[in-house]
C-alpha positions in Angstrom: 0.0 0.0 0.0 1.5 3.4 -0.9 1.7 6.5 1.2 -1.3 8.3 -0.5 -3.6 5.3 0.1 -2.5 5.1 3.8 -3.0 8.9 4.3 -6.4 8.6 2.6 -7.5 5.8 4.9 -6.3 7.6 8.0 -8.2 10.7 6.9 -11.4 8.7 6.8 -10.8 7.5 10.4 -10.3 11.0 11.7 -12.6 12.2 14.4 -15.0 15.1 14.2 -14.2 18.0 16.5 -16.7 20.4 17.9 -18.0 22.0 14.8 -21.3 23.5 13.8 -24.1 21.2 12.7 -23.8 22.2 9.1 -20.0 21.6 9.2 -20.6 18.2 10.9 -23.1 17.3 8.3 -20.7 18.3 5.6 -18.0 16.2 7.2 -20.4 13.2 7.3 -21.0 13.7 3.5 -17.3 13.8 3.0 -16.8 10.6 5.0 -19.5 8.9 3.0 -17.8 10.0 -0.3 -14.4 8.8 1.0 -15.9 5.5 2.1 -17.3 5.0 -1.4 -14.0 5.9 -3.0 -12.1 3.6 -0.8 -14.4 0.8 -1.9 -13.8 1.8 -5.5 -10.1 1.7 -5.0 -10.3 -1.8 -3.5 -12.3 -3.0 -6.5 -9.8 -1.4 -8.7 -7.0 -3.3 -7.0 -9.0 -6.5 -7.5 -9.5 -5.7 -11.2 -5.7 -5.0 -11.6 -5.0 -8.4 -10.0 -7.5 -10.1 -12.2 -6.1 -8.5 -15.3 -2.5 -8.9 -14.1 -2.0 -5.3 -15.1 -0.6 -3.0 -12.4 -1.0 0.1 -14.5 -4.8 -0.4 -15.2 -6.6 2.9 -14.4 -3.6 4.2 -12.5 -4.2 7.8 -13.7 -7.8 7.7 -12.5 -6.7 6.4 -9.1 -4.1 9.1 -8.7 -6.7 11.8 -9.6 -9.1 10.5 -7.0 -6.4 10.3 -4.3 -5.1 13.8 -5.1 -8.5 15.4 -5.2 -9.5 13.9 -1.8 -6.2 14.7 -0.1 -6.5 18.3 -1.3 -10.1 18.4 -0.1 -9.1 17.1 3.4 -6.2 19.7 3.6 -8.7 22.4 2.8 -11.0 21.2 5.5 -8.2 21.2 8.0 -7.3 24.8 7.0 -11.0 25.8 7.3 -11.1 24.3 10.8 -7.9 26.2 11.8 -9.4 29.5 10.5 -12.6 28.8 12.5 -10.6 28.1 15.6 -8.6 31.4 15.1 -11.8 33.4 14.6 -13.4 31.8 17.7 -10.3 32.6 19.8 -10.3 36.2 18.5 -13.9 36.8 19.3 
């Protein structure tokens, strides 16, 4: 398993901190999307094994991983901004 997949799976397991209801709901939606994509990646690995083609759909996989990692980083930055604003208030 490569680093991106490991980071991706750890991100799914992250805990929700005290956020507003709408942010928590958004995080729930994100978790559902991530869970679907992890399932898709597992099926993709099975298909690669079946075809004996390690490069099968590799570009699509990398796009999914990159998009989700960027989304998670943006959520973390958003949380930090909310925490700073709350501390300043």
